[in-house]
C-alpha positions in Angstrom: 7.5 35.0 15.0 9.2 34.5 18.4 10.9 31.3 19.5 11.4 30.5 23.1 14.3 27.9 24.3 12.7 27.0 27.9 14.8 25.3 30.4 16.7 22.0 30.0 13.8 19.4 31.3 12.7 15.9 30.2 8.8 16.6 30.4 6.7 14.8 27.6 5.2 16.9 25.4 3.6 17.5 22.2 6.3 16.9 20.2 7.8 13.6 21.9 4.4 12.0 21.2 4.6 12.7 17.9 8.0 11.6 17.8 7.0 8.4 19.5 4.1 8.0 16.7 6.4 8.3 14.2 8.8 5.7 15.8 6.4 3.6 16.1 4.7 3.6 12.5 8.3 4.1 10.8 8.8 0.6 12.9 5.9 -1.0 12.0 6.4 0.1 8.6 10.1 -1.2 8.4 9.7 -4.7 9.7 5.9 -5.4 9.6 4.0 -5.9 6.0 0.7 -4.4 7.3 -0.7 -3.9 3.7 0.1 -7.8 3.0 -1.1 -9.3 5.9 -4.4 -7.6 6.6 -7.1 -8.7 3.6 -9.0 -5.3 3.7 -5.8 -3.2 3.7 -6.3 -0.5 0.9 -8.5 2.1 -0.4 -12.0 1.3 -0.9 -12.6 4.4 -2.5 -9.8 3.2 -5.4 -10.7 0.1 -5.4 -14.7 1.2 -6.1 -14.0 4.3 -8.4 -10.5 3.8 -9.7 -10.0 7.2 -8.2 -7.4 8.1 -5.4 -8.7 9.7 -1.7 -6.6 12.3 -0.2 -4.5 9.6 1.9 -3.6 7.0 -1.2 0.0 6.1 -1.2 0.6 6.9 2.9 1.3 3.2 3.6 3.2 3.2 0.9 5.5 6.1 1.9 5.5 5.0 5.4 7.0 1.9 4.3 9.6 3.1 1.4 10.4 5.7 4.6 11.5 3.1 6.3 12.9 1.3 3.5 15.1 4.7 2.8 13.4 4.5 -0.9 13.3 8.2 -0.8 12.5 8.7 -4.5 9.6 6.1 -4.5 7.7 7.4 -1.5 8.1 10.7 -2.8 6.4 9.4 -6.3 3.6 7.7 -4.1 2.4 10.8 -2.0 5.1 14.1 -1.8 3.3 15.3 0.9 2.5 12.1 2.7 7.0 11.8 2.5 7.2 14.9 3.9 5.0 14.4 6.7 7.2 11.1 7.7 10.3 13.1 7.5 8.4 15.3 9.8 7.5 12.4 12.2 11.1 10.7 11.8 12.7 14.2 12.8 10.2 13.9 15.7 11.8 11.0 16.7 15.0 12.2 16.8 14.1 15.4 18.8 12.0 12.7 21.2 15.2 11.0 21.9 17.4 13.7 22.4 14.9 15.5 24.9 14.0 12.3 26.8 17.2 10.7 27.4 19.5 14.2 27.2 16.9 17.0 28.2 17.8 18.9 25.5 15.2 21.6 25.5 12.5 21.9 22.5 12.2 24.8 21.4 8.8 26.6 21.6 7.6 28.1 18.2 4.8 31.1 18.7 3.0 32.3 15.3 1.8 35.8 15.0 -2.1 36.2 13.8 -0.6 37.3 10.6 1.6 34.2 10.2 -1.1 31.5 11.0 -3.3 33.8 8.6 -0.8 32.7 6.2 -0.5 29.3 7.2 -4.3 28.7 6.8 -4.2 29.9 3.2 -1.3 28.5 2.1 -1.8 24.6 3.8 -5.6 23.9 2.2 -3.3 25.0 -1.4 -0.5 22.5 -1.0 -3.0 20.1 0.0 -4.9 20.6 -3.2 -1.8 20.5 -5.0 -0.7 17.0 -3.2 -3.7 15.7 -4.1 -3.4 16.6 -8.2 -0.5 15.6 -8.4 -1.5 12.0 -6.8 -4.9 11.8 -8.9 -2.3 12.4 -12.2 -0.1 9.7 -11.2 -2.9 7.3 -10.5 -5.3 7.9 -13.4 -3.0 9.7 -16.5 0.2 8.5 -15.7 1.1 9.6 -19.4 0.7 13.1 -18.8 3.7 13.7 -16.2 7.2 14.0 -17.9 
């Protein structure tokens, strides 16, 4: 892995876009009760079959993280909670970068490291989905 520190700049890049998306998303989750005001909001798969989809719990995660209920967010969807924290971190980095010109480090992974990422990420997604399924369908199995 190589980490490069570019010179000070204020160029809008990928991390800034993710930070802006995270900032807007968390502000909407904090101040607008989307799940209550949009009548068709919800998981169609879960409503029809009782089984959660891969994204079940993400609205609750955003709402709970925006209201600083981190335990509740983790219980709704652990991987979604990690993603929400990464979006919040990207928002902080975006502000530091765009306001103060703090450079964003560029990380370059080797082909071997990318191979590890390609193996580990699907496993993490499957384990997270298994947790969400057990949490919604078989909560008595959790301690």
